[in-house]
Each structure stands twice: as C-alpha cells, then as structure tokens.
C-alpha positions, 0 to 999 in steps of 0.5 A: 653777265658772266655767270658762274655754274651756281648762278646759271643753275639758280637762274634757270630755276627762276624765269623772272631773272631772264630779262633785266631792266635796261637801268640795272647796273649790277646783275641780280639773281632772285630767289623765292625765299630767304632759305633759298637765298642762303643756299645760293649764297653758300654754294656760290661762296664754296664754288669760289673757294674751290676756284681760288684756294688761298684766296682773300675773303670778307664775310658778314656778321649779324642776323643777315647771314643765318642761312648762308652759314647753315647751308655752308656748314651743311655742304662742308660736312656733306661735300663728298656725298653731294658731289657724287649724287646731290646738288653739287654734282647737278651744278657741275661742281662734282670734280672739285674736292672739299673746299679748303677753307683753312687755306683762305685769308679772312678780314673782318668787315667792321666792328663797333667802337669800343667793344670787348671782343668777348662780348657776345654781340661783338662782330669779333665774337661772331667771327670766332664762333661761326667762321673760325669754329664753324667753317674751319678758318685758320685762326692764324690767317684771320684778321680781326678788328680789336676796338677794346684796347691799345697795345698788344698787352691792353695797356689802355682799356678803350671801353673804360676810357670811352665809358661816358659815350663821348667819342669826339672825333674832332679831337683828331684835329682840335686842341685838347682841353682836359687830361681826359681829352688828351687820353681820348685823342691819343686813343683815336690816333692809335685806332687811326694808325691801326686802321691804316695798318689794316688797310695796308694788310688787305692790299698786301694780300691782294685785296678782297677776292670774295666779299659778301655783305648785307645792305642796311636801311639807309643803303649802307655796306659794311658800316659805310653809311649813306653819304660815305665817299666811294674812295673811303678806306678802313677808318673809325667813324660815326654812324647815322640814326637808321644804322643805330636803330638797326643795331639796337636789338644787338646792343641792348637798345638804341641808347647804348648804340648811340654811345658807340662809333664804328671801325669799318672797311671803306668802299674803296677797300672793298673794291680795290681788287678789280676781280673781286666777287662782291655779293650783296644779299637782301630779303624782305619788302622793306629792302626793295627800294634800297636795293633798286636804288643801289642797282639802278641809280648812277654812282653817288655817295647817296647810295653806297652800294653803287660803288660796286657798279665798277666791279664786273663780279658784283651781284645782288642776290635777293628774295622776290619781295626784296626785288618787288621794286625792280620787278615792277620796273621790269614789267613796265619796261617790257610792257608785260603788264599794267599796275593801273587800278582795276576798279571793279576788282578793287571795289569788290575787295573793298566791299569785302573789307567793309562787310566784317564778320558778325557773330564769329569767334576770332582768334587774333594771333601776333608774333609780337605785341604791336603786330596786330595794331600795325597791320589792321588796327582800324578793322579791330575797332569794328570787330571788338565793338560788335557785341555778337563777336568774340575776340581773343588776342594771342601773343606767341612770344613774351616780347622781352627783346623790346624792353631795354635794360635801362627801362627795366631798371627804372621799373624795378627801382620804382617797384622796390620803392613802393614795396619798401614804403609799404604802399604796395602790400602783397597780401592785399594784391593776392587776397581775392576778397580785397583785389580784382587781380590783374584787372586792378592794375589795368584799371588803375593804370588807365585811370592814371592816363585819364588823369595825366597822373604819371605816378599812378601809372608807375604805381600800377606797373609796380603792382603788376610786377609785384603780382607776377613775381609773387606768382612766379616765386609762389610766395606772399612774402614781401621780403622774398619778392623785394629780394628777387627784384634786388637780385635782378637789379644787381644782375642788370647793373653788372650785365653788359648790354647785349650779352646773354641775359638770365631767364629771370631777366627775360621773364621780368621784361616779358611781364612789362610787355604783356601788361602793355598789351593787356592795357590796349585791349582793356581800353576796348573793354576786353578783360584778361580772359580774352588775352592769351600769352603763350611765351613759345619756347623758340623765342630766345635771345640767341642771334639765330634762334631755334625753329619751333618744337612741336611739344613746346611751340605747337601744342600750346597753340593747338590747346588754345584752338581747342579751348576757343573753337575759332571761326577765324584765325588771323596770323602774320604771313611772312613766308620768306622769314625776312624782317624779324624771324619771329614772324616766320617761326610763329607762322610755322607753329600756328600753321602746324597747330591749325593743321592738327586742329582741323584733323582732330575737330573735323572742321573745314570752315575755319577762315584764315586772315593773313596780314602783314605790316611794316616789314613786308607788305602785300601789293593790291593784286595779292590781296582779296580784302581791303 
C-alpha cells in the first residue's frame, strides 16, 4: 500500500491497522469514531487537491459525508493557521498553499429520476448548497444531472410525465400501446442520450481522479446496486428494496421512493481512470459484513465495491465498529486471540441479567419510540411487572420523521370526518367531569384492538389528535380545531414529499408517534404519568441537524432527573454517531444532564444501563450483563 502523508499519520495513530488480513484486497484505514472518519477523509481529499490542481472529482451526497463536509470547510477556512502550527503542518503538508477548489472539475455521482433539482432532498440541491456554495467549486466546472426536464428550456416536465410512478424501462425496446407510453418512451430515450453524453464528458475530462462515496445496505456504490455489472456506464436504472428503504426518510417514505428510478455513474465510469483515488467511507456495525465482503470477496457483481479492487488507489476508510468483521478475521488469522466462549465469565453475565433490580426507580430513555423495544424488551416484561419498581419511559424526540405524509393525511381525513359528523365533541373531550383525558383515548384504542375493531381504533386516534390540537391552539372551539386540520391537509397536498415541512406538520406527526408509544406502556398497565415526551430541540428535519444545546436539550433532561430521582438510567450508547445520528445526540444531552444532576444532588450511586439495538450491537466480550 503506497500511503499518502495523511494516511500514514492516521495509521500511526491506530495500531489495529498495522497488520492486514491476507484476504484483504483493498487497503483499510480504521478510525476510532465517526468524527475522526470525517477528519481523515477531509484531509486526504485536500491533500489530493493540493497535489492535483485542476483535477476531476466526484463527491457523495446525503447524510454520510456530514463530518467530511464540516472538516473540509474548517480546513479551507483555517488552512494558513493549520499549515503553520497545526495538524496540517504536523502531517508534512505545510508547504502547500490553500487548496484550489475552484480549479477542480466536479461530476455529480447520481440522482433520483425524476426529481426537481430545487427539491431540498435532490442531490443537485445538495451539491449546490454544500459543494458549490460551501466548498467554493466553480459553478461553470460542475456537471449536474438534470432529471426533471427535457431540453434546455424544459419543454417536457418529467416530474409531471411520470407523476403516476410508472417508470417502465422496457419501453426502451418494446412497442408502445398508448400516447402516454409514447411520450414516456421518448423521455427515456432522451435521458439515455443524456447519460451517454455525461459519460463522454467524464472520459473527455480524463476520468474521475478522486472518488469519494459511501456504501449502501446491499453494498451499492453510487446507485450501482447489488448485481450491477462491473462494466456498467452512466445510465437510467431501477433500484432494489434495500436501497429504497435507505432513501425513504429523504423522500417522505418508501412509497414515494418506489415511484422513482435513478440516474447513476456506472462502476466502470468510476474506475475508468487507473490512477483514481477511490475512497469508500463507512460507519457503524450495521455495515461490518458489507464492508468485509467488499474487501475480502473475489470480484463479483454480487459485491459492487469489489469493482474497485483493480484500482491501486482504492481505500476503505471505516470506523472501528464498521471494521468489526474484518478485525475478527485479522485476529483469527494472527491467532492473537480466541472468540471461543468463556463459559464461567459468560455465566456470570447471564446471572447478572437474571437478577433484575427490585425496589428501584428506573428511567428508561430512548432517542426514538422503538429503541427500547428493539434493545431490551424481554427484560422490560419483568421490570414493569414487579410492583416494587417504578418505571419511567422517556422519549427524547417526537419521532416525527417516522410518520409519512400519506399516513398523516389519512389520520387528518378521518379526524375531520368524526368532527364534522359530531361524533367527536371537543367539549366532552376536555371536560374533566366527562372525560378521563388522554387515558380515555388509550383505553378505547386498546379495546378496539381486543375487539378487532378498526373503526374504534381510528376513532380514538382521532380523539387524541383533537385533544392535542385543542391544547395546542388553546381553544375548545370545534371549528377552530377543524380549520387547523384542514390547513394541515392543504399544506400536505401541496408539499412535495421530502421538502422542508412547517413546524405544525412536525407537531401533528409527533402526536401520532407519541400516542403509539403510550399505547405500548398502557398495555403493561402504566399510566401516562410514567411516560414523558421531551421533544428536544436538536431534532429537526434538516439533513445535518444541530448538536444539542444546553438550555433547549440538556435542561429538560436535568429537570426530569430531579423530578424522578432515578436509581438506574438506561440510554442508547452509540458513541460513533453512526446509524441515526439522533442516538448520538441524545446520548450527548442525557450524559450532560446526568453529570449536572450528580454534581447538584451529590448522588454517586446512580447506575447506567447502556444498550444498543439494530444499528450497532455489542459483542459478548464488551458487555457485563446478558
């Protein structure tokens, strides 16, 4: 491996990369966490730019490059200072002048089809915001993929033409049957021609000199999904379910992603330049097996990233958890350790897990409304059924991103129908002499489940929505509440899924998610007094949300700690910030609150239960309780 100065420096900081496994066909650099992964990637990119002014680059979009972008912006703004006495100088790059980003030629990797380039979740929008405006790329040297219109003047609106979601690529070769199919066939032919021209432009420029990308749940690179040919070029294509699911949150739900195809650079496009520095970044245990396959398997369409094995400049930059499968293979290869069960030690962990606490106040915290269930739900059955324990369930966020526009529209429609028919009376809902409050909705919904009565379930969801809206609007006027719901309905009908949503839409989605959480614990006999919704402010719909703020995010947790005085606090431990970044940011807020609580209360006996679930898992040797 011919290492750059940046790579040498990071490798020296991590002894685990000293000895590669014999089956590793692409060099790997491992970092301790997600933030350092971004720093390594940013510095390597800027090092390459210094060495290749006027070069050709392709950079990723989406959530993966968050810290690559932040670190790159930092070093571009502070290059002179860092080159004199900072990390850049320490790495031996101090002789370089500030990288000339404006000298580079940029090619967009991929894009959904069709999508308006002004859509806030389109990759073209991302490139404009973070790379052109953020890094300073010369707009004239940036090649973007326009999948929204035919012709320079937009003679044909592709979003309107394919509004039915029927993107039948067999129209390339088969006979058309209707006038609409003829229009779609011509549009597909136009996009195919556009892809061929895009491919030619890349090759005329000399091929991609620096490629940076993530790796998808099926191993996809750009939108080259599992099974893609390694000689594939820039093209219009469909994607598989795994890739659709990964993109669902960006486009307002998987039902919207299923109505899209994609335009993507091909695997051969990426690797055309034999001197290309091709870097794949990955974080989190959920990527461990995919990364190992890409690095250790023989070249195969089954593993798209194996197409990079032929490039001497190919690298995988990954976090320690994303490297877990590789590290296990290395240790086995070096015979440096054994993963054979240590019966006695594991037995102690199991016994500790069986001996659950009694007579304790337990504060169960969760970033999202399903994290506790996914992590330690079997233990919950025992903890909540012990009458000597007091259990509180705390949700850091409202979870609005989990509720699609389509589902919210259906709930709003049903709620309006019940209000208009008079079946729901706000006066009765908020009258303390006639209503049990939120508990009434919960009991009614659970009874509806027991009776297999869908209408009863929907009625009680509508009651909860009405109750929440009346409280939010500070009114008992039915028409005002109904008008609020009609306004939300109108907004949703005009809103392109994935675009920025008004705060009231987030609020209404949160009401639905919070009601769902309360139903789960009501089933165990817990009242709403033991379920807490914090709605911390760091949780937004932005692609790169802000980090927790002390007043808005830490103090609400601290207040709850003082009110409940817990003996045990459970929290999702995801120190890398991989998976949903809400886990990492919730951890930051809760940790800061616990520190302040311990200082102010003088308590030193609080126990912390750290859990993980589907995004990142502990190995047996990492845990002390099973």
